[in-house]
C-alpha positions, 0 to 999 in steps of 0.5 A: 489478507488485504494488507498482506497483498497490498504490502506485497504490491508496495514491496514489488514497486520499491524493489522494481527500482532496486532491480533496475539499479542493480542491472545498471551496476551489473553492466558497469561491473561487467569486467569485474568478478561475477561474485560481486554481481551475484552478492548484489542481487541479495539486496533486491530479494531482501527488499522483495521479502522484508518490508522493514528498512531504514532511512538515509540521505544516500537512498536512491529510491525515488518513490514512497515505499508505501505507495499504495495505502495498506487500508486501500480497500477500507478507507473512505477515500484512499490516495496513491502517494508514490511521491511522483505528483504527475503519476499520483494525479493520474492514478488517484483520478482513476480510482473508483469513488467510495461511498461510505455506508453503501455496499459493494465498495468498488475498490474492495471488489478490485482488491479481492479480485487481485488477491484471487488472481495473485493466489491462483498464480502462486498455486499454479507455480507451486503445482508446476514446481512440485510436479517437475520435481517429482518427475525429476526425482523419478528419473534419478532413482536408478542413478549409481552412487560413485562416492559420498553424495555424487551420483552418475545417471544415464537419465540426464546429460548435464551435471547438476545439484538436486536437493535441499537438506541433503543435496546430491551431485548428479553427473551424466554417464560417460564423462571423461575422467579428466573432466570429472574433477572440475565438473564435480568441483563446480557442483561442490562449490554450489553446495559449499556456498549454499546456492541450493538453498539460495535458489529455493529461497529466491524462487519462493520470493519470485513466486510471491511476486510472480506478477512483476516481470522485473522480479523474474528478470532479476531471478534469471540474472541472479542464476546466471551470475551464480553459475558464472561466479562458480566457474570463476571459483573453479578456475581460481582454485584449479588454475588457468590451465584448465580453461580450455578443457573446462570450456570444451566440456561445457560446450559438449555438455550443452548439446544434451537435453535439459529437463530440469524444468521449473524445479527449484530444487535442481539447477545446473549450468546454462548460458553456455556461450556466456560461461565459456567467454567468461572462463576464457576472459577470467583473470584473478583480480588484484587486491586493490581491484577487489578492495574497491569492488567491496567498497562499491558493493557496500555503498550500493547496498546502503543506497538500495536498502535504505528509504529516502529520509524526509530531509534528503529531498527538497520539498516544495510546499506547492507540490504538497498542496497540489497533491492534496488538491488532487486527493480532495478533488478526486474524492468529491469530483471537483475540477480545478478551474484556476490556481493562486500560488501566492502565499497568504499572510499566515498570522493574520489569516482567518483561514489559518486561525480557524483550522488551527483552533479546530485541529487543536480541539481535535487533538493536534498539538498547539506546539506543532503549530508554534514550532513549524518553519517559515515554509508554511503557506496557504495556497488557494485553488478555485473549483468550478464544480458544485458551485453555489449559483454562479459563485465558484468555490475556493479551496485553501490548503495550508502546507508546512514543508512536506505535510498539509496542516489543513484545508478550508472549503469556502465560497469565493464570495460568501452568500448572504447568511451562509458561513463557510465550513471545513472540508476536512479535519486532518486529525480524523476525529469528529468535525469541529463545527464553525460558529454561527452555522446553525443548520449544520449544528442541528444536523450534528445535534441530531446524529449525536442525540439519536445515539445518546438515546441508548442511555434511556434504553431500559426506560424505552424497553419497559415502555415497549413491553406494554404496547396497549398503553394509550400513553405509549406514544406520548411517553416516547415523544417525551423521551425523544423531545431533544430530537423532536424539536430539531425536526419538522412534525411531518418528518418526525412522524415519518421517522417514528413510523419507520423506526428510525429514531427508536431503531432495532439497534437501540431496543434489542439486547445485543448491545448496551452502548452505541457511540458515533465517531469520525463524523465529516460533513459536506454541504451539498446545496443552498437555495434561499431558506433551504440547505442540504448536507451529507453526513458521513459517520461511523456507528460503533456498538458495544457489549460489555465494553467491547466493540461488537459491530461497526457500521458506516453511514452516509446520510443526506439531511435537508433543512428548511428555515420555517418561521425563522428557525432551521428544522430538518425536513428530510433525512435519507 
């Protein structure tokens, strides 16, 4: 349901621009036959209903059709990408922070609340529409059949069409014989054009997007154009001689009460003033006018139905870098103190070579790097929070045209003995660790070796069955020796006592394999011979080669350098 709701939001955002553009075109075509405006509304409702589109350099859509990521409620650090950098920065900075592994994801809470409100609105509209339809149906029961599907009723004072599969025409009792012909022909035109079906479909679409006022404006304007174009069709068919009588009939009927309410199965003429003016002003268009109008209609439909192609807009690499900085800084709470927009020598850059090698190891194609354009640049941003001592942190973003290749987080002036580490691996795979970073490698080894204990599951379970064995702990220590040597003795004993190393997930019979994925690291602090990291990763449990459960973890590791060797002294 989350994905459906977020997709509806994305379609509503994109369609809002389409609706505004159609309103502008409608104004420019105000002298043209209203059938063209009426047809043009189908573009807006198509985009509101169908998420599929095509790309074109002619597109006038100014935003990313996937402004809100579909995985908003599950992603670790989702990012709004409308394509409007200023707007993206404001929205992303206001998004609640997600902490992997902790319950009560704030974004999930807001999405769930939004879904509840959305569904409640839909249900209320449906209940209101059904109630109004049943009420109207009750009023129309005593109507008299005149002929075919035409009924005369004393319960209503305006003519209208009612029904979906077998629509009926209802006219008020007491119409003059001279006006019945064009009144009935108006309603028959609705049925012939399937307006009664279009009305139900567009009302359903508007109900799905009830929260967007522009959709209701489109719905009302479409219905107005529907009536005006239908009036024009009657005048064209019966001749200009009926204009005066037709207008007089509309004026007289407008005095009656309209209780059609919110039933999508019933619709009759409204907007009497604009309808009369349109009838009196209507002239049958010349062929060349109709031809140009059709061409304009086709062109406008193309530019509104299509999404912008990546090549249709000139991409400024610095804009891409700024957007990436906004996303990264919003994830971790950094503030940008200053920027250096000068591009760095790519070929000789240690930053570029490091990220290139790391990304290739993660599955990024080397050919992609070799064939990228000369627009590739490195932009450096100085961050003024979470610095080491008084040393600021440098965030380098590598960009090629419209996409970021990678990012590199490092100390502006490297502290002695501390190697810079990657901030993000853009392939969403396990982090490729830099060389010579012994503390971080120990953390990485611990996480993976603890998961690999599953390979010794049968041996561990056999030992635990005999709890009286005096050698039990010694044997368990032998099994976990690869892990034990990474920890201080005090921390190892604490983790054993807390069943952290030999966890229940390891020794119970619910799973037969455990794997670790999506590991990312963040260096938190450095103090002489103590360093701390936060590890974020996913633990996947398998049974018979099928995924049975996934758990997200966010764990803090503290390491101390003892007798020249880095050991994990605390895990929480």
